MIFI-762697 format. One record per residue: residue number from 1; x, y negated, z negated of N, C-alpha, C in turn; residue in one letter. Coordinates in Angstrom, 2 decimals. Each point is the difference from the previous one (the first is absolute). Example, Ala and Ser with C-alpha at 12.3 -4.5 7.8 and 13.67 -1.06 7.14 Angstrom:
! residues 2
MARTOR     k       n_x       n_y       n_z      ca_x      ca_y      ca_z       c_x       c_y       c_z   r
MARTOR     1     13.19      5.69     -7.80     -0.89     -1.19      0.00      0.90     -1.20      0.00   A
MARTOR     2     -0.35     -1.05      0.72      0.82     -1.19     -0.06     -0.77     -1.09     -0.73   S
! end
This chain:
! residues 120
MARTOR     k       n_x       n_y       n_z      ca_x      ca_y      ca_z       c_x       c_y       c_z   r
MARTOR     1    159.33   -114.89    -58.96      0.54      0.84     -1.15     -1.05      0.01     -1.15   M
MARTOR     2     -0.08      1.10     -0.66     -0.92      0.16     -1.14      0.78      0.09     -1.33   K
MARTOR     3     -0.64     -0.45     -1.06      0.68     -0.08     -1.29     -0.87      0.64     -1.07   Y
MARTOR     4      0.69      0.46     -1.06     -0.71      0.52     -1.24      0.17     -0.94     -1.07   N
MARTOR     5     -1.00     -0.11     -0.86      0.00     -0.92     -1.13     -0.45      0.74     -1.30   L
MARTOR     6      0.84      0.00     -0.96     -0.38      0.57     -1.31     -0.82     -1.10     -0.73   F
MARTOR     7     -1.19      0.31     -0.40     -0.81     -0.97     -0.79     -0.35      0.61     -1.34   V
MARTOR     8     -0.12     -0.95     -1.03     -0.12      0.51     -1.39     -1.03     -0.81     -0.75   Y
MARTOR     9     -0.68     -0.95      0.63     -0.94     -0.86     -0.71     -1.22     -0.14      0.85   G
MARTOR    10     -0.48     -1.24      0.16     -1.26     -0.25      0.66      0.00      0.40      1.49   T
MARTOR    11      1.21      0.17      0.56      0.07      0.46      1.43     -0.36      1.53      0.13   L
MARTOR    12     -0.05      0.71     -1.21     -0.40      1.39      0.06     -1.49      0.13      0.41   M
MARTOR    13     -0.79     -1.05     -0.28     -1.40     -0.02      0.09     -0.44     -0.24      1.46   W
MARTOR    14     -0.84      0.91      0.53     -0.48     -0.07      1.42     -0.62     -1.39      0.24   E
MARTOR    15     -0.81     -0.47     -0.96     -0.59     -1.30      0.23      0.95     -1.13      0.30   E
MARTOR    16      1.16      0.05     -0.74      1.06     -1.04      0.19      0.64      0.20      1.37   T
MARTOR    17      0.25      1.27      0.31      0.66      0.29      1.30     -0.83     -0.50      1.14   Q
MARTOR    18     -1.31      0.35     -0.08     -0.97     -0.43      1.12     -0.13     -1.52      0.05   R
MARTOR    19     -0.05     -0.69     -1.16     -0.12     -1.45      0.04      1.23     -0.65      0.65   A
MARTOR    20      1.19      0.52     -0.22      1.20     -0.56      0.49      0.38      0.49      1.42   L
MARTOR    21     -0.24      1.28      0.31      0.52      0.56      1.20     -1.12      0.31      1.01   L
MARTOR    22     -1.24     -0.06     -0.48     -1.11      0.37      0.90     -0.11      1.53      0.22   G
MARTOR    23      0.78      0.69     -0.83     -0.14      1.47      0.04      0.63      0.60     -1.27   R
MARTOR    24     -0.26      1.28     -0.16      0.67      0.65     -1.16      0.97      1.00      0.61   S
MARTOR    25      1.32     -0.24     -0.08      0.97      0.92      0.63     -0.04      1.41     -0.69   P
MARTOR    26      0.60      0.90      0.73      0.13      1.39     -0.57      0.94     -0.13     -1.25   Q
MARTOR    27     -0.35      0.72     -1.06      0.85     -0.05     -1.23      0.28      1.37     -0.49   T
MARTOR    28      1.10      0.05     -0.82      0.35      1.21     -0.71      0.37     -0.43     -1.41   V
MARTOR    29     -0.23      0.86     -0.97      0.46     -0.30     -1.33      1.54      0.05     -0.01   D
MARTOR    30      0.62     -0.84     -0.75      1.50     -0.08     -0.04      0.50     -0.48     -1.38   A
MARTOR    31      1.28      0.23     -0.14      0.68     -0.40     -1.30      1.26     -0.72      0.34   L
MARTOR    32      0.17     -1.14     -0.68      1.30     -0.80      0.19      0.77      0.17     -1.28   L
MARTOR    33      1.20      0.43      0.21      0.86      0.19     -1.23      0.87     -1.28     -0.26   Y
MARTOR    34      0.31     -0.07     -1.34      0.92     -1.04     -0.47     -0.54     -1.40      0.03   D
MARTOR    35     -1.37     -0.10     -0.01     -0.70     -1.27     -0.13     -1.11      0.18     -1.02   Y
MARTOR    36     -0.45     -1.11     -0.54     -1.07      0.00     -0.99     -1.03     -1.08      0.31   K
MARTOR    37     -1.28      0.35     -0.24     -1.04     -0.96      0.32     -0.46     -0.75     -1.21   R
MARTOR    38     -0.18     -1.33      0.12     -0.43     -0.80     -1.15     -1.16     -0.94      0.36   F
MARTOR    39     -0.75     -0.38     -1.04     -1.04     -1.02      0.22      0.68     -1.33      0.33   K
MARTOR    40     -0.63     -0.77      0.80      0.43     -1.40      0.34     -0.85     -0.89     -0.98   V
MARTOR    41      0.67     -0.89     -0.65     -0.68     -0.95     -1.00     -1.17     -0.70      0.66   K
MARTOR    42     -1.15      0.09     -0.61     -1.19     -0.73      0.46     -0.63      0.48      1.25   G
MARTOR    43      0.45      1.14      0.53     -0.53      0.58      1.23     -0.56      1.39     -0.15   E
MARTOR    44     -0.70      0.49      1.03     -0.50      1.40     -0.04      0.87      0.88      0.87   S
MARTOR    45      1.11     -0.44      0.52      0.80      0.80      0.87      1.39      0.21     -0.66   Y
MARTOR    46      0.75      1.05      0.43      1.27      0.28     -0.63      1.17     -0.49      0.82   P
MARTOR    47      1.18      0.22     -0.59      1.24     -0.13      0.69      0.96      1.10     -0.43   G
MARTOR    48      0.98      0.30      0.80      0.94      1.01     -0.42      1.42     -0.58     -0.03   I
MARTOR    49      0.86      0.63     -0.73      1.46     -0.37      0.00      0.72      1.30     -0.29   R
MARTOR    50      1.33     -0.04      0.36      0.86      1.16     -0.21      0.00      0.37     -1.49   K
MARTOR    51     -0.04      1.28     -0.20      0.03      0.56     -1.39      0.46      1.51      0.16   S
MARTOR    52      1.34      0.18     -0.13      0.48      1.34      0.21     -0.68      1.07     -0.97   P
MARTOR    53     -0.37      1.11      0.62     -0.66      1.00     -0.87     -1.48     -0.12      0.04   G
MARTOR    54     -0.56     -1.09      0.44     -1.49     -0.16      0.11     -0.45      0.33      1.32   S
MARTOR    55     -1.35      0.10      0.16     -0.61      0.20      1.33     -1.32     -0.64      0.08   S
MARTOR    56     -0.43     -0.21      1.17     -1.33     -0.74      0.27     -0.75      0.94      0.92   V
MARTOR    57     -1.24      0.34     -0.31     -0.95      0.70      0.84     -0.71     -1.01      0.87   R
MARTOR    58     -0.18      0.34      1.26     -0.73     -0.87      0.89     -0.37      0.73      1.29   G
MARTOR    59     -0.23     -0.72      1.08     -0.34      0.56      1.26      0.92     -0.57      1.03   K
MARTOR    60      0.23      0.85      0.97      0.83     -0.36      1.21     -0.94     -0.32      1.14   L
MARTOR    61     -0.03     -1.25      0.44     -0.78     -0.44      1.15      0.84      0.34      1.22   L
MARTOR    62     -0.52      0.81      0.97      0.76      0.45      1.12     -0.40     -0.73      1.28   L
MARTOR    63      0.99     -0.23      0.82     -0.21     -0.55      1.34     -0.38     -1.47      0.09   G
MARTOR    64      0.55     -0.83     -0.86     -0.30     -1.45      0.11      0.80     -0.65      1.07   L
MARTOR    65     -0.62     -1.05      0.63      0.64     -0.74      1.02      0.79     -1.17     -0.63   T
MARTOR    66      0.93     -0.63      0.82      0.66     -1.13     -0.49     -0.97     -1.15     -0.36   E
MARTOR    67     -1.05     -0.19      0.78     -0.95     -1.07     -0.29     -0.73      0.30     -1.38   E
MARTOR    68     -0.29      1.30     -0.19     -0.68      0.38     -1.28      0.97     -0.35     -1.19   E
MARTOR    69      1.28      0.27      0.19      0.96     -0.27     -1.04      0.14     -1.49     -0.28   L
MARTOR    70     -0.12     -0.78      1.10      0.06     -1.52     -0.18     -1.24     -0.46     -0.81   R
MARTOR    71     -1.17      0.59      0.27     -1.28     -0.30     -0.75      0.29      0.33     -1.49   V
MARTOR    72      0.57      1.18     -0.26      0.19      0.43     -1.40      1.12     -0.85     -0.70   L
MARTOR    73      1.00     -0.39      0.82      1.04     -0.95     -0.63     -0.65     -1.22     -0.50   D
MARTOR    74     -0.92     -0.57      0.82     -0.71     -1.23     -0.39     -0.88      0.23     -1.18   Y
MARTOR    75     -0.66      1.15     -0.05     -0.92      0.34     -1.13      0.85      0.12     -1.25   Y
MARTOR    76      1.14      0.64      0.07      0.77      0.22     -1.22      0.59     -1.26     -0.54   E
MARTOR    77      0.32     -0.95      0.83      0.54     -1.31     -0.43      1.44     -0.05     -0.32   G
MARTOR    78      0.45     -1.22     -0.45      1.44     -0.18     -0.22      0.63      0.74     -1.14   E
MARTOR    79     -0.82      0.51     -0.91      0.58      0.71     -1.21      0.51      1.35      0.34   E
MARTOR    80     -0.38      0.58      1.09      0.27      1.33      0.43      0.93      0.02      1.21   Y
MARTOR    81      0.89      1.04      0.07      0.80      0.16      1.21     -0.24      1.47      0.45   E
MARTOR    82      0.00      0.11      1.31     -0.18      1.34      0.62      1.34      0.60      0.00   R
MARTOR    83      0.10      1.20     -0.54      1.26      0.75     -0.14     -0.18      1.38      0.57   T
MARTOR    84      1.02      0.49      0.52      0.02      1.45      0.55      0.37      1.02     -1.08   E
MARTOR    85     -0.81      1.04     -0.13      0.22      1.04     -1.00     -0.33      1.37      0.61   V
MARTOR    86      0.32      1.03     -0.79     -0.47      1.35      0.34     -1.01      0.38     -1.03   K
MARTOR    87     -1.10      0.58      0.49     -1.08      0.53     -0.97     -0.21      1.42      0.25   V
MARTOR    88     -0.48      0.69     -1.01     -0.24      1.41      0.06     -1.57      0.18      0.24   E
MARTOR    89     -0.38      0.66      1.09     -1.42      0.22      0.11     -0.49      1.15     -0.82   T
MARTOR    90     -1.25      0.20     -0.08     -0.58      1.03     -0.86      0.40      1.40      0.46   S
MARTOR    91      0.44      0.14      1.22      0.48      1.36      0.47      1.52      0.13     -0.11   D
MARTOR    92      0.65     -0.95     -0.71      1.44      0.14     -0.28      0.97     -0.51      1.00   G
MARTOR    93     -0.62     -0.67      1.09      0.82     -0.56      1.00      0.45     -1.42     -0.37   E
MARTOR    94      1.26     -0.35      0.37      0.53     -1.36     -0.32     -0.15     -0.85      1.30   F
MARTOR    95     -0.59     -1.10     -0.06     -0.26     -0.86      1.10      0.44     -1.41     -0.18   I
MARTOR    96      0.64     -0.62      0.99      0.33     -1.42     -0.04     -1.21     -0.87      0.04   N
MARTOR    97     -0.05     -1.02     -0.81     -1.15     -0.87     -0.04      0.44     -1.39     -0.57   A
MARTOR    98     -0.88     -0.92      0.31      0.18     -1.34     -0.65     -0.77      0.01     -1.33   F
MARTOR    99      0.32     -0.98     -0.92     -0.76     -0.15     -1.16      0.19     -1.50     -0.43   V
MARTOR   100     -0.98     -0.60     -0.63      0.11     -1.35     -0.51      0.44      0.01     -1.45   Y
MARTOR   101      1.18     -0.64     -0.23      0.61     -0.07     -1.34      0.03     -1.43     -0.43   V
MARTOR   102     -0.25     -0.26     -1.31      0.13     -1.27     -0.51      1.46     -0.53      0.14   I
MARTOR   103      0.14     -1.18      0.53      1.33     -0.60      0.12      0.57     -0.27     -1.38   K
MARTOR   104      1.28      0.18     -0.18      0.61     -0.33     -1.29     -0.38     -1.28     -0.66   D
MARTOR   105     -0.03     -1.10      0.88     -0.26     -1.32     -0.63     -1.45     -0.17     -0.45   E
MARTOR   106     -0.86      1.01      0.34     -1.36      0.01     -0.52     -0.26      1.06     -0.97   F
MARTOR   107      0.95      0.64     -0.54     -0.16      1.15     -0.94     -0.74     -0.49     -1.29   S
MARTOR   108      0.06     -1.30     -0.35     -0.68     -0.43     -1.12     -1.52      0.03      0.06   N
MARTOR   109     -0.53      0.15      1.19     -1.49      0.12      0.13     -0.47      1.39     -0.43   I
MARTOR   110      0.88      0.99     -0.19     -0.42      1.30     -0.32     -0.16      0.13     -1.57   L
MARTOR   111     -1.02      0.66     -0.41     -0.25      0.21     -1.44      0.71      1.39     -0.31   K
MARTOR   112      0.35      0.22     -1.20      0.64      1.24     -0.42     -1.10      1.09     -0.29   D
MARTOR   113     -0.94      0.07      0.90     -1.11      0.96     -0.05     -0.21      0.67      1.28   E
MARTOR   114     -0.30      1.24      0.03     -0.16      0.68      1.27     -1.40     -0.27      0.50   E
MARTOR   115     -0.14     -0.08      1.30     -1.28     -0.25      0.72     -0.59      1.39      0.38   W
MARTOR   116     -1.35      0.07      0.02     -0.59      1.23      0.46     -0.90     -0.29      1.21   N
MARTOR   117     -0.49      1.05      0.65     -0.70     -0.12      1.28     -1.37     -0.68     -0.16   E
MARTOR   118     -0.45     -0.17     -1.22     -1.27     -0.70     -0.17      0.18     -1.48      0.00   K
MARTOR   119      1.23     -0.42      0.11      0.36     -1.43      0.07      0.21     -0.63     -1.34   G
MARTOR   120      0.26      0.74     -1.01      0.31     -0.52     -1.29      0.88      0.91     -0.79   Y
! end
């Protein structure tokens, strides 16, 4: 079975994808509604949490294997949980995907500042 993953931080970068997966999967631009992206204290990567009315721009990685998801689960660490969501692609199609969300018990690691794609 193949899976889709919405990414919104360092996993959007081909270099990171290649380092972790040994390849750069097919991607499409996508939008995740009702979440907001924040800086993580002391880090160069972001986290997201639910925020009705907000949205996060990112990329949808298409056709990931279970093994690749396990690699990414390990990379994301214990602060994140993989959650199922629907995202809207740049052509207006809604697609089921996974996304990594900061667990409630770790929400204190998020700064009240938005993260941008340059890593700050």
